[in-house]
Structures are given as structure tokens and as C-alpha cells.
LOVEXMAR-432052 format. One record per atom (N, C-alpha, C, O): x negated, y, z; residue in one letter. Coordinates in pm, whole numbers, padded with zeros to 5 digits, always signed. Each point is the difference from the previous one (the first is absolute). Layout:
N
XYZa/...
//
This chain:
158
-00084-00115+00000m/+00084+00115+00000m/-00090+00123+00000m/-00102+00004+00069m/+00141+00095-00145a/-00078+00123-00014a/+00025+00093+00116a/+00112+00010+00049a/-00214+00055-00008s/+00011+00095+00111s/+00066+00127-00051s/-00046+00056-00099s/+00153-00007+00164p/+00074+00115-00051p/-00073+00134+00021p/+00032+00097-00069p/-00126-00089+00158h/-00063+00129+00030h/-00149+00005-00034h/-00073+00078+00061h/+00026-00157-00153k/-00141+00000-00036k/-00029+00121-00089k/+00063+00018-00104k/-00161+00064+00146r/-00035+00120-00077r/-00142-00017-00052r/-00089-00046+00072r/+00070+00085-00193t/-00135+00005-00056t/-00031+00145-00031t/+00081+00070-00062t/-00194-00027+00103s/-00036+00140-00028s/-00121+00001-00092s/-00096-00076+00016s/+00104+00164-00111s/-00116+00014-00089s/-00061+00137+00028s/+00072+00097+00021s/-00204-00091-00020g/-00070+00124+00030g/-00137-00032+00054g/-00040-00116+00006g/-00032+00219+00033f/-00135-00016+00049f/-00003+00025+00150f/+00074+00082+00055f/-00160-00156+00008t/-00017+00023+00143t/-00092+00119+00021t/-00072+00040-00091t/+00075+00014+00208l/-00086+00113+00033l/-00147-00036-00016l/-00080+00083-00044l/+00043-00204+00077l/-00137-00045-00012l/-00045-00002-00146l/-00112+00041-00031l/+00197-00087-00059e/-00033-00003-00142e/-00019+00142-00055e/-00093+00026-00077e/+00179+00065+00117i/-00009+00138-00047i/-00130+00065+00050i/-00068+00068-00076i/+00034-00088+00203l/-00123+00056+00054l/-00124-00058-00066l/-00098+00070-00022l/+00102-00197-00010l/-00111-00065-00068l/-00022+00061-00138l/-00114+00027-00038l/+00219-00006-00038v/-00010+00059-00134v/-00052+00144+00010v/-00085+00040-00079v/+00135+00038+00174i/-00047+00138+00018i/-00148+00002+00035i/-00074+00085-00048i/+00029-00177+00131g/-00142-00009+00035g/-00087-00032-00120g/-00106+00060-00018g/+00151-00154-00065i/-00077-00037-00120i/-00009+00120-00095i/-00107+00027-00055i/+00218+00044+00035i/+00001+00117-00088i/-00094+00109+00054i/-00071+00065-00077i/+00071-00046+00208a/-00088+00101+00060a/-00147-00035-00022a/-00080+00088-00032a/+00044-00214+00050v/-00138-00042-00021v/-00039+00019-00146v/-00109+00050-00028v/+00194-00090-00066l/-00030+00017-00142l/-00012+00148-00038l/-00089+00037-00078l/+00175+00047+00130a/-00006+00143-00029a/-00129+00061+00052a/-00059+00086-00066a/+00014-00129+00182t/-00125+00050+00055t/-00119-00043-00086t/-00089+00081-00026t/+00087-00204-00017v/-00107-00050-00085v/-00005+00077-00131v/-00108+00038-00045v/+00222-00015-00017v/+00005+00074-00127v/-00045+00144+00019v/-00078+00051-00081v/+00124+00015+00184a/-00037+00140+00024a/-00150+00014+00024a/-00062+00094-00050a/+00003-00186+00125v/-00143+00006+00028v/-00080-00030-00126v/-00102+00065-00025v/+00144-00161-00054s/-00076-00036-00120s/+00009+00105-00109s/-00094+00016-00077s/+00203+00056+00069l/+00014+00102-00103l/-00063+00133+00040l/-00053+00069-00087l/+00056-00031+00211d/-00060+00121+00055d/-00008+00114-00102d/-00104+00022-00062d/+00213+00050+00044p/+00005+00103-00104p/-00104+00110+00015p/-00048+00052-00100p/+00011-00016+00220a/-00100+00106+00019a/-00135-00042-00060a/-00066+00080-00067a/+00027-00204+00091t/-00126-00050-00056t/+00008-00009-00151t/-00096+00030-00070t/+00211-00072+00020r/+00018-00010-00146r/-00013+00137-00066r/-00064+00012-00104r/+00124+00092+00163f/-00011+00134-00055f/-00144+00049+00003f/-00048+00060-00096f/-00022-00085+00206q/-00140+00043+00010q/-00086-00072-00102q/-00088+00061-00060q/+00111-00191+00039n/-00075-00074-00100n/+00026+00053-00140n/-00092+00008-00082n/+00216+00030+00053a/+00033+00058-00131a/-00070+00133-00020a/-00049+00028-00109a/+00044+00055+00213k/-00070+00129-00011k/-00149-00021-00021k/-00062+00070-00081k/+00002-00165+00153d/-00142-00026-00018d/-00030-00057-00139d/-00104+00029-00057d/+00194-00109+00004a/-00017-00052-00136a/+00002+00114-00101a/-00078+00001-00095a/+00167+00095+00115r/+00004+00117-00090r/-00127+00082+00014r/-00054+00049-00100r/+00006-00032+00223r/-00124+00075+00021r/-00116-00065-00076r/-00078+00068-00066r/+00067-00199+00076l/-00107-00072-00069l/+00012+00020-00151l/-00100+00026-00067l/+00219-00038+00015s/+00021+00021-00143s/-00037+00142-00041s/-00063+00020-00104s/+00101+00078+00186d/-00030+00141-00030d/-00150+00025-00002d/-00051+00061-00095d/-00021-00106+00198i/-00143+00031+00005i/-00076-00075-00109i/-00102+00048-00049i/+00150-00167+00009q/-00062-00070-00111q/+00024+00075-00131q/-00089+00008-00085q/+00209+00048+00068s/+00031+00078-00120s/-00088+00126-00007s/-00052+00033-00106s/+00038+00036+00219i/-00084+00120+00004i/-00145-00035-00033i/-00064+00069-00080i/+00013-00175+00140l/-00139-00040-00025l/-00020-00039-00146l/-00101+00036-00060l/+00196-00108+00003s/-00010-00037-00141s/+00001+00123-00090s/-00075+00007-00098s/+00159+00090+00131a/+00006+00124-00077a/-00132+00077+00010a/-00048+00054-00099a/-00010-00050+00218i/-00129+00068+00017i/-00107-00068-00086i/-00079+00067-00065i/+00078-00199+00066h/-00100-00071-00080h/+00024+00014-00149h/-00096+00006-00078h/+00220+00001+00036q/+00029+00027-00141q/-00055+00137-00038q/-00058+00017-00107q/+00078+00081+00195s/-00050+00134-00024s/-00153+00001-00008s/-00057+00067-00086s/-00008-00140+00175i/-00146-00008-00001i/-00049-00058-00133i/-00095+00051-00059i/+00159-00157+00013v/-00039-00063-00126v/+00021+00097-00116v/-00088+00015-00085v/+00204+00051+00081d/+00031+00092-00110d/-00089+00124+00000d/-00022+00061-00105d/-00031-00024+00222n/-00085+00120+00011n/-00147-00035+00015n/-00077+00076+00058n/+00038-00191-00110r/-00140-00044-00006r/-00070+00002+00137r/-00113+00046+00013r/+00183-00098+00087g/-00060-00015+00132g/+00021+00113+00097g/-00043-00009+00115g/+00109+00116-00158a/+00022+00114+00091a/+00124-00023+00085a/+00106-00038-00051a/-00120+00061+00181l/+00114-00010+00091l/+00097+00115-00026l/-00042+00107-00043l/+00171-00128+00070p/+00093+00114-00006p/-00045+00107+00099p/-00051-00032+00108p/+00069+00158-00144s/-00049+00108+00085s/+00067-00004+00137s/+00120-00027+00012s/-00199+00054+00090g/+00050+00004+00137g/-00029-00126+00079g/+00010+00002+00122g/-00045-00111-00189i/-00032-00123+00072i/-00148+00001+00033i/-00084+00010-00090i/+00052-00021+00219d/-00139-00005+00042d/-00010-00084+00127d/+00092-00076+00032d/-00203+00088+00039t/-00022-00084+00118t/+00085+00040+00120t/+00003-00072+00100t/+00065+00187-00108t/+00091+00041+00106t/+00135-00066-00023t/+00053+00004-00110t/+00001-00066+00214e/+00133-00060-00014e/+00102+00112-00013e/+00005+00091+00083e/+00078-00098-00189r/+00099+00103-00028r/+00137-00063-00023r/+00011-00108-00058r/+00093+00178+00105e/+00136-00045-00029e/+00035+00038-00143e/-00030+00111-00045e/+00094-00201-00025i/+00049+00029-00134i/+00128+00081+00018i/+00102-00052+00045i/-00109+00179-00082a/+00112+00090+00025a/+00000+00112-00104a/-00105+00044-00045a/+00224+00000+00007s/+00009+00112-00092s/-00005+00132+00074s/-00026+00105-00059s/+00051-00109+00188s/-00009+00119+00083s/-00146+00018+00041s/-00068-00097+00033s/+00021+00220-00036g/-00139+00025+00032g/-00030+00010+00148g/-00114+00025+00038g/+00214-00044+00047s/-00024+00014+00144s/+00085-00100+00077s/+00090-00065-00055s/-00121+00054+00183g/+00078-00087+00088g/-00026-00147-00020g/+00090-00082+00017g/-00213+00047-00052c/-00031-00140-00032c/-00065-00075+00114c/-00049-00111-00022c/+00044+00164+00140g/-00064-00069+00111g/+00075-00126+00039g/+00116+00006+00041g/-00182-00120-00053i/+00058-00130+00039i/-00101-00068+00090i/-00117-00013-00038i/+00159-00031+00155d/-00090-00073+00088d/+00076-00122+00052d/+00072+00008+00100d/-00090-00120-00169t/+00062-00126+00041t/-00113-00102+00020t/-00117+00034-00015t/+00153-00156+00048d/-00101-00106+00013d/-00069-00027-00132d/-00113-00050-00002d/+00179+00083-00109i/-00050-00032-00133i/-00067+00120-00067i/-00107-00015-00059i/+00167+00132+00067c/-00049+00120-00068c/-00044+00105+00100c/+00057+00016+00108c/-00161+00055-00147h/-00050+00110+00082h/-00026+00119-00093h/-00114+00033-00030h/+00222+00030-00014v/-00008+00116-00088v/+00004+00124+00087v/+00095+00021+00075v/-00198+00061-00086s/-00007+00117+00087s/+00054+00125-00069s/-00019+00021-00120s/+00085+00061+00199g/+00044+00133-00043g/+00073+00002-00132g/+00101-00067-00019g/-00155+00147-00073d/+00064+00017-00130d/-00072-00077-00109d/-00016+00051-00111d/-00027-00172+00140a/-00069-00082-00098a/+00101-00068-00092a/+00038-00115+00021a/+00006+00190-00121c/+00097-00050-00097c/-00065-00014-00136c/-00097+00069-00030c/+00148-00157-00052v/-00039-00008-00140v/+00126-00026-00082v/+00076-00092+00030v/-00055+00173-00132d/+00117-00014-00087d/-00042-00081-00122d/-00070+00049-00088d/+00115-00174+00084l/-00034-00089-00112l/+00115-00015-00099l/-00010-00077-00096l/+00118+00150+00118s/+00117-00017-00088s/-00032+00038-00144s/+00045-00067-00093s/-00122+00172+00073e/-00036+00041-00137e/-00105-00092-00062e/+00020-00049-00112e/-00135+00023+00181p/-00100-00086-00062p/+00049-00143-00027p/-00048-00066-00093p/+00144+00018+00173l/+00047-00137-00018l/+00136-00009-00071l/+00057-00108-00010l/-00006+00221-00038s/+00133-00001-00063s/+00005-00089-00124s/+00107-00051-00035s/-00219+00033-00030k/-00008-00087-00118k/+00019-00148+00038k/+00039-00081-00084k/-00067+00048+00211y/-00001-00140+00043y/+00114-00034+00096y/+00035-00117+00017y/+00023+00218+00045l/+00111-00021+00094l/+00116+00091-00041l/-00020+00119-00024l/+00138-00174+00016k/+00118+00081-00033k/+00022+00107+00107k/+00026+00116-00031k/-00037-00158+00157m/+00005+00094+00112m/-00090-00054+00110m/-00024-00121+00010m/-00026+00210+00073m/-00089-00041+00107m/+00081-00072+00108m/+00095+00056+00053m/-00132-00181-00020p/+00072-00072+00105p/-00024+00065+00136p/-00102+00065+00022p/+00197-00085+00069y/-00015+00051+00136y/+00056-00100+00099y/+00081-00086-00035y/-00126+00097+00158d/+00036-00093+00106d/+00152-00010+00016d/+00067+00103+00003d/-00012-00225+00008p/+00145-00016+00009p/+00062+00050+00129p/+00122+00021+00007p/-00202-00001+00095e/+00055+00041+00128e/-00024+00148+00029e/+00095+00073+00030e/-00218-00030-00038e/-00037+00136+00040e/-00037+00091-00117e/-00004+00122+00016e/-00023-00179-00133g/-00053+00078-00111g/+00104+00081-00076g/+00121-00019+00014g/-00173+00111-00095s/+00084+00079-00090s/-00082+00030-00124s/-00118-00035-00008s/+00180+00099-00091e/-00074+00031-00121e/-00114+00098+00028e/-00102-00003-00069e/+00120+00089+00168s/-00106+00097+00030s/-00107-00055+00095s/-00114+00046-00003s/+00148-00143+00087h/-00096-00065+00091h/+00026-00150-00003h/+00095-00049+00061h/-00180-00024-00134t/+00024-00142-00025t/-00024-00090+00121t/+00056-00109+00007t/-00139+00153+00086r/-00045-00080+00115r/-00092-00115-00046r/-00016-00099+00071r/-00044+00115-00191y/-00104-00090-00049y/-00128+00084-00009y/+00006+00118-00033y/-00119-00180+00061s/-00126+00074-00008s/-00095-00068-00098s/+00017-00116-00036s/-00116+00194-00007v/-00099-00052-00095v/-00137+00056+00036v/-00012+00113+00048v/-00090-00194-00071q/-00138+00045+00014q/-00089-00095-00077q/+00040-00111-00034q/-00161+00155+00007v/-00099-00082-00069v/-00124-00006+00088v/-00034+00098+00066v/-00032-00212-00064n/-00121-00009+00082n/-00124+00027-00085n/+00011+00030-00119n/-00128-00040+00181e/-00125+00032-00070e/-00030-00095-00115e/-00083+00031-00085e/+00148-00147+00082n/-00019-00096-00110n/+00109+00011-00107n/+00013-00087-00085n/+00063+00195+00090n/+00111+00026-00093n/+00111-00103+00009n/+00066-00029-00100n/-00043-00026+00218i/+00113-00088+00025i/+00116+00088+00047i/-00011+00068+00103i/+00120-00070-00178v/+00116+00082+00033v/+00090-00080+00094v/+00029-00117-00025v/+00016+00181+00133t/+00091-00063+00095t/+00125+00085+00011t/-00007+00121+00020t/+00123-00186-00033v/+00129+00065+00020v/+00065-00066+00120v/+00004-00123+00009v/+00046+00205+00084r/+00059-00052+00124r/+00146+00041+00013r/+00039+00108-00042r/+00040-00198+00101a/+00138+00030+00040a/-00005+00034+00148a/-00013-00089+00085a/+00022+00217-00052c/-00025+00048+00136c/+00101-00051+00102c/-00034-00013+00118c/+00156-00017-00159d/+00103-00041+00095d/+00029-00149-00002d/+00102-00044+00054d/-00188-00035-00115s/+00021-00144-00009s/-00001-00063+00138s/-00078+00038+00086s/+00165-00134-00066q/+00004-00074+00126q/-00083-00128-00009q/-00029-00063+00101q/-00008+00026-00223d/-00079-00120-00022d/-00143+00041-00033d/-00025+00051-00110d/-00067-00071+00200g/-00137+00042-00019g/-00068-00062-00120g/-00094+00058-00054g/+00139-00175+00010e/-00063-00067-00112e/+00031+00066-00133e/-00082-00007-00091e/+00197+00070+00077i/+00035+00063-00127i/-00012+00151+00009i/+00049+00071-00089i/-00112-00021+00191a/-00006+00144+00021a/-00086+00071-00103a/+00020+00119-00024a/-00115-00188-00039s/-00084+00064-00099s/-00043-00097-00107s/-00006-00122+00021s/-00025+00178-00137v/-00056-00078-00110v/-00120+00078-00052v/+00002+00123-00007v/-00106-00197-00030s/-00123+00062-00051s/-00044-00071-00126s/+00020-00121-00018s/-00080+00200-00069r/-00055-00058-00123r/-00106+00094-00051r/-00061-00027-00104r/
//
């Protein structure tokens, strides 16, 4: 004989719901930590800096080749910020040590090789790129990204 008051309930117990919420929380934490958007943005900015300083260095070397070994005017053993403004170029970071008004405007000499002068994605502008250039006594040209967070890509020399 069948029981007249037998009830069946369908649904989840409180324990099952808490278990699923716990699993979702752990997975969300793992995903958030692995993606770390702040680090991703910084890596993207440093990648652009590396690309920019390599482009500037390549343009300088193209100019040297086209001008039979002569450096673009303004590049010497003093570290100078690449800037179209003639003043306000003092940069003192772990990477660059540009003093006072040590600026060099390379936009005209390199216009044949660069559509526009690249500038730092975070702090730079068309008038102050936040990139520096200098040549050593052996005529090795070094271009630096003054605001780079990655010390390995902060400069390129050739």
C-alpha cells in the first residue's frame, strides 16, 4: 500500500550551495591573480618603449649611413633628452641622468626615417619624449627609455 503523505523535494541543500560558492571563489581568485591587469599594462608599455627606442636608434644609424658617418647634429657624449622644446629637459631616473636643459631636437634630422618622433606611452609628449640619446668615445650610440620599469629593455646600443 502506498503511503498517502510521502513528499519528495527537489532542490539543493545548504551544504551543496556553499560548496559551489567556495569553488567559484577559489577559481575567481586564481584567474584574477594570473591575469593581473596592472602588470599586463606595464608590460605593454615597456614593449612599446623598446619598440620606440629601437626605431629611434635605427633611424639614427640610417642617418649616419646616408651622411657618410656623420652623427645627426646635437648628439654627443652628453646624455640628452630627445625633445622639440629647447628647455625643461632635466630627467633624473634610475635609467637616465639628463641635466638641466640638455635637449636635442632630432625630429628634423630623422624626419626622412621616422614619420613622427616616438614618445613614452606614460609620461612622454611630442615636445618631451622621455627618451634620451648619447654617443660614447667609440661612437656607440645609446638610446634610453627613461621611464622603463624593466631594466633589461631600458636602453639599446649599437
